N, C-alpha and C positions, 0 to 999 in steps of 0.2 A: 221655118220661120226668121229671118235676120232682122234685127233691128238697130236701125244709126240714126244718129242726128245728120237734120238735112245739111248742116254748114261743113259734109266731111272732105276730105281731102282725096285727088285723086288716086296718089298713093293705097291710102287703106281698100279706094277699090278693087285694085289689081291685085294685092291679094289676098282679096275676099273672092274675086273671080278666078285665081288662080288654085286657092286651096278647093274649090268647088270643083275644078275642072277636076283635080286630082283624084276627088273621089268618084268621079263619074257624072257628073252635072247634072243638071234638073232643068226647069222650063219656071222662070220666074214671074209673078206678075210684080211690079213696082207702085208700092199703094202709099200714101201719106195717112196717117192716123191723124184722124178730126178732132181727138181729144187732146193730144199734146205737140201735132206736127213732126214727130218720127218719121224717119222713112223705114218703109217693111218692105221685105222680100219675102214674097208667099208663094208655095206650091198651089194652091188653089184660091180661087175667090170667096169661099164658106165662109168667112167673116168679113165681107165686106158693107156690113152696117155699120163699122165706126171707121172705114177706109177710103180714102179716095183715088181712084185707078188713072196712074198716071202712063203708063206703059209697060213691056213686057221684054224680056230678054231670054234666050234660050243657051244655056252653057255645055246643053251635052251633045250637041251636033257640029261642032266645030274642033278642030284639032287645038291641044293644048299645045299653041307656041305663043311666044312673047307678042306676035301680032295681033293676034286674038284676042288676047287678053288685056291689049291696050285698048282693041275696038271695042269689046264688051263693057269695060271699064267706063269707057267713055260716052258709050249709047248709055248706060245709067246714071252717069253726072248729067250729062244733057237733058235727060226727063227730068232728073230732077231742079235744074236750072231754069228748063221752061216752064214750069208750075211755078217756080219761085219769082217769076218774071209778073205772073199774073195774081197772083195773092197777097204780094204786100202794101200793108198801108200806112200810113204816119199814124202819130199819137193823135195829132189834133183831128185827124180825119175819122177814126174810130170811135173817139170821143161825141162826133157831131152826128155821126149816122146812127151810132149804137146806143151810146150814153149811157152805157152800164160798166161804170170802173171793174169792179170785182169781175166781169166778164172778158172786159179787155186785159186784164192784167195775167188772166191765163192763157193768152194767144201770143206773148210776146216771144219774137222769134230772134233778133238781132239790133245790135245800134250799126250805123253806118255814119260817114262823115257827111257833112251838110253840106250838098254842091250849088247851092246856091249862095250862103254867106260862109267866108272861110273862119271868120271869127266866132262862130254861133258854134252852140254846143253839139254834140250829133244826135241825129234822129234815131227817133227808135220805131222800130220797124216790129210791125204786130201781121198775123195771119187773117184775113178776112174770113176763110172758108171755117176757122176754126172758131170764130167768135159766133157765125153764125150758125154752126154746130151746138155751141153750149145756148145759145138763146132759145133755139129750139126744145133743146131736151130742159130748159129752165121753166119754159114755157109748157110745155108736158106736165112736168112735175107739179106746176101750179092748177093746171087743170085737174087733175088727177086728184090733187088734194080737197079743191073743189067740189066733185064728184064722188067722192067716197069721205068726206068728213062734213 
């Protein structure tokens, strides 16, 4: 299992794929950790309870050439970028939809320039999948406390 940040650079992915291909390669599932938003390359889906599956890549069935390394790194990068496009929400939307500030703070991903107002501060972006996961786990804890106590 290999874990890295979602804001990863393509050069790091190329090095990762190159090192894996030199060791013989594997078949990886590209997963996003629901608890903290990190990207994980896993050999199996056995720990899928905490992860969202976003793609698959095989490094074992291709030759170790620069073209193949770039193609596989780009495939991983595009899967992460596609996931990121569907899950980012702003702070104001997160508060209006979910309302729990402590859960929202755990889902912070990055800041970005405000595309609407040049003089405004940067937007804070959050991952709605992480917020939903933490809300479900909080509700589960509250229900179990009521049943046991």
